[in-house]
C-alpha positions in Angstrom: 9.6 20.2 -16.6 6.8 19.2 -14.1 7.3 21.0 -10.6 5.2 19.7 -7.7 4.7 20.0 -4.1 4.7 17.1 -1.6 3.2 17.8 1.8 2.7 15.3 4.8 -0.6 15.2 6.5 -0.6 14.6 10.2 -3.9 13.0 11.7 -3.0 12.0 15.3 -3.6 8.4 16.2 -6.4 6.8 14.3 -8.3 4.2 16.0 -10.7 1.6 14.7 -14.0 3.0 13.4 -12.6 6.5 13.2 -13.8 8.8 10.4 -10.6 8.8 8.3 -11.7 11.2 5.4 -12.6 13.6 8.1 -9.3 13.2 10.0 -7.5 13.9 6.6 -9.5 17.0 5.8 -8.7 18.2 9.3 -5.1 17.2 9.0 -4.5 19.0 5.6 -6.0 22.2 7.0 -3.1 22.4 9.4 -0.3 21.7 6.6 1.2 23.8 4.1 -1.1 22.4 1.5 -4.2 24.0 3.5 -7.0 22.2 1.6 -7.5 19.6 -1.0 -7.6 21.0 -4.6 -8.6 19.6 -8.0 -5.8 17.5 -9.3 -4.2 16.7 -6.0 -3.0 13.1 -5.4 -3.6 11.8 -1.8 -1.4 8.9 -0.6 -2.4 7.1 2.6 -0.6 4.4 4.4 -2.4 1.1 4.3 -2.2 0.5 8.1 -4.2 3.6 8.9 -6.8 2.7 6.4 -7.1 -0.9 7.6 -7.2 0.3 11.3 -10.0 2.7 10.6 -11.8 -0.3 8.8 -11.3 -2.3 12.0 -9.0 -4.8 10.4 -7.1 -5.3 13.6 -6.5 -8.7 15.3 -5.7 -9.3 18.9 -3.0 -12.0 18.9 -4.3 -13.2 22.4 -7.5 -14.2 20.7 -5.7 -16.4 18.1 -5.5 -20.2 18.5 -2.7 -21.5 16.2 -3.2 -24.8 14.5 -0.6 -27.6 14.1 0.6 -26.2 10.9 1.2 -22.8 12.2 3.0 -24.2 15.2 5.4 -26.2 12.9 5.9 -23.2 10.7 6.5 -21.0 13.7 9.1 -23.2 14.8 10.8 -23.5 11.5 11.0 -19.7 10.9 11.4 -18.5 14.6 7.8 -16.8 14.6 5.1 -16.4 17.1 2.7 -19.4 16.0 -0.3 -17.0 16.5 1.1 -14.5 13.9 1.8 -17.4 11.6 -1.8 -18.6 12.0 -3.1 -15.2 10.9 -0.7 -14.9 8.1 -1.7 -18.2 6.7 -5.4 -17.3 7.0 -4.7 -14.1 5.1 -2.5 -15.5 2.3 -3.6 -17.1 -1.0 -0.3 -19.2 -0.8 2.9 -19.4 1.3 5.7 -19.8 -1.0 8.6 -19.8 1.4 10.3 -17.8 4.2 13.3 -16.6 6.1 13.6 -16.2 9.8 10.9 -14.0 11.1 9.0 -13.8 7.8 6.8 -15.7 5.5 6.9 -14.9 1.7 3.1 -15.0 0.6 1.0 -14.6 -2.5 -2.2 -12.4 -1.8 -4.3 -10.7 -4.3 -1.9 -11.3 -7.1 1.0 -9.7 -5.1 4.1 -11.4 -3.7 4.7 -9.9 -0.2 6.1 -10.7 3.3 3.7 -12.0 6.0 0.6 -11.2 3.7 1.1 -7.6 4.4 0.2 -7.9 8.2 1.8 -5.2 10.1 2.8 -5.2 13.8 4.5 -1.7 13.6 2.2 1.3 14.4 -0.3 -1.3 15.8 -1.4 -1.2 19.5 0.6 -3.7 21.7 -0.6 -7.3 21.3 -2.2 -6.7 18.0 -1.4 -6.9 14.3 -3.1 -4.9 11.5 -4.3 -6.7 8.3 -4.3 -5.2 4.8 -7.4 -3.5 3.8 -9.9 -6.0 2.6 -10.3 -4.2 -0.7 -7.8 -1.5 -1.1 -9.1 -0.2 -4.4 -12.6 0.2 -2.9 -11.1 1.8 0.1 -9.3 4.3 -2.1 -12.6 5.0 -4.0 -14.5 5.4 -0.9 -12.1 8.0 0.6 -12.0 9.8 -2.8 -15.6 10.0 -3.0 -15.9 11.2 0.7 -13.4 14.0 0.2 -15.3 15.0 -3.1 -18.5 15.2 -1.2 -17.2 17.1 1.7 -14.7 19.5 0.0 -15.8 19.6 -3.8 -12.2 18.7 -4.7 -11.6 16.1 -7.5 -8.6 14.3 -6.5 -6.8 10.8 -6.9 -6.2 8.5 -4.0 -3.5 5.9 -3.6 -3.3 3.3 -0.6 0.4 2.7 -0.2 2.4 0.0 1.6 6.1 -0.1 2.3 7.9 -3.1 0.7 11.3 -4.5 0.5 12.8 -5.4 -3.0 14.9 -8.4 -4.1 18.6 -8.0 -3.1 18.1 -4.3 -1.9 18.3 -3.0 1.6 15.6 -0.7 2.8 11.8 -0.2 2.1 10.1 2.0 -0.5 6.5 2.7 -1.3 4.2 0.5 -3.4 0.6 1.2 -4.3 -1.9 -1.6 -3.3 -4.9 0.5 -4.0 -5.8 3.2 -6.4 -8.7 5.2 -7.5 -9.0 8.6 -9.8 -5.8 8.1 -11.6 -4.3 5.6 -13.8 -1.9 3.3 -11.8 0.2 2.2 -14.8 1.0 4.1 -18.0 1.6 2.0 -21.1 4.3 3.5 -23.1 4.8 0.5 -25.5 5.3 1.6 -28.9 7.1 4.8 -28.2 10.7 5.2 -29.4 13.8 5.5 -27.0 16.4 7.9 -27.5 17.9 5.9 -30.4 14.6 5.3 -32.4 14.2 1.7 -30.9 10.4 0.9 -30.4 9.7 0.1 -26.7 8.0 -3.2 -26.5 7.4 -4.2 -22.8 7.9 -0.8 -20.9 5.1 0.3 -18.6 5.5 3.0 -16.1 4.3 2.1 -12.5 2.9 5.5 -11.8 1.2 4.8 -8.7 4.1 3.0 -7.2 6.3 5.9 -8.0 4.0 8.4 -6.4 3.8 6.2 -3.4 7.6 6.2 -3.0 7.7 10.0 -3.3 5.0 10.3 -0.6 6.9 7.9 1.6 9.6 10.5 2.0 7.5 12.9 4.0 5.3 10.3 5.7 7.9 8.4 7.5 7.9 4.9 9.0 8.1 5.6 12.8 6.3 7.8 15.3 5.8 10.7 12.9 2.0 10.5 13.1 2.0 11.4 9.4 0.1 8.6 7.6 -0.8 10.5 4.6 0.7 13.0 2.0 -0.8 15.1 -0.8 1.2 15.6 -4.0 0.2 18.7 -5.9 1.2 20.0 -9.4 1.8 16.6 -10.9 -0.5 17.4 -14.1 -1.9 13.7 -13.8 -5.4 13.5 -15.3 -8.0 12.8 -12.4 -11.0 10.7 -13.5 -12.8 7.5 -13.6 -9.6 5.4 -13.2 -9.9 2.4 -11.0 -7.4 -0.3 -9.6 -3.9 -1.7 -9.5 -2.7 -3.7 -12.5 -1.2 -7.0 -11.5 0.3 -9.8 -13.8 -0.1 -13.5 -13.7 2.5 -15.5 -11.7 3.5 -17.1 -14.9 4.7 -13.7 -16.3 6.6 -12.6 -13.2 10.3 -13.2 -13.1 10.6 -13.7 -9.3 7.7 -16.1 -9.2 9.1 -18.1 -12.2 12.4 -18.5 -10.4 10.6 -19.7 -7.2 8.6 -22.4 -9.3 11.8 -23.5 -10.9 13.1 -24.4 -7.3 10.1 -26.6 -6.7 
């Protein structure tokens, strides 16, 4: 049985251009984990990563187009926010009051992942431009400064179909395998598993969310220690084509 430790890392408010790796190293020194160790998995909220990378938009600077104005009226949204969402989306597939359902980077998510919570007043925070690259850069910086070989996950909070509440989902990953393929193994009754893959990075992200919080905790990261997961040259999140996705298939049938 695996026994592991999950520790939140407080950083204070991270502002555009700040040294995030340095803030995390300083933050872990004041936690129960004390320092990064080989085999640790670090989970970081996407909002703080994007903020450090200056992916922050002032809504006062946005001029909405006609399509954004119409869409804002339809869904009861600020047309300036709609304009940013539409620019950040690969495709807008629908919506409900206050939110647009978007395709972005092979993922179905609300408002293209744009976040107004934990953002300065009058601004919104975009998703990191390349979350896998962000995870890799932070992992390499921590390795350079501390010597520790760790895995890094960039996590977001998402809702799930027909369920109340949010849980963590990995949008960027470096140093550990994001998905474990267990096809070919047998279940309890000897049947061969044909489609099962374990979303390892998503499961770790959800565990970390418990100690990170969603409000004013100022704890945008967590370290999980003792998982026994191999750390190495693993990169990226595994997505599937829209044609293979149950939810996208249902949406297409409605078109």
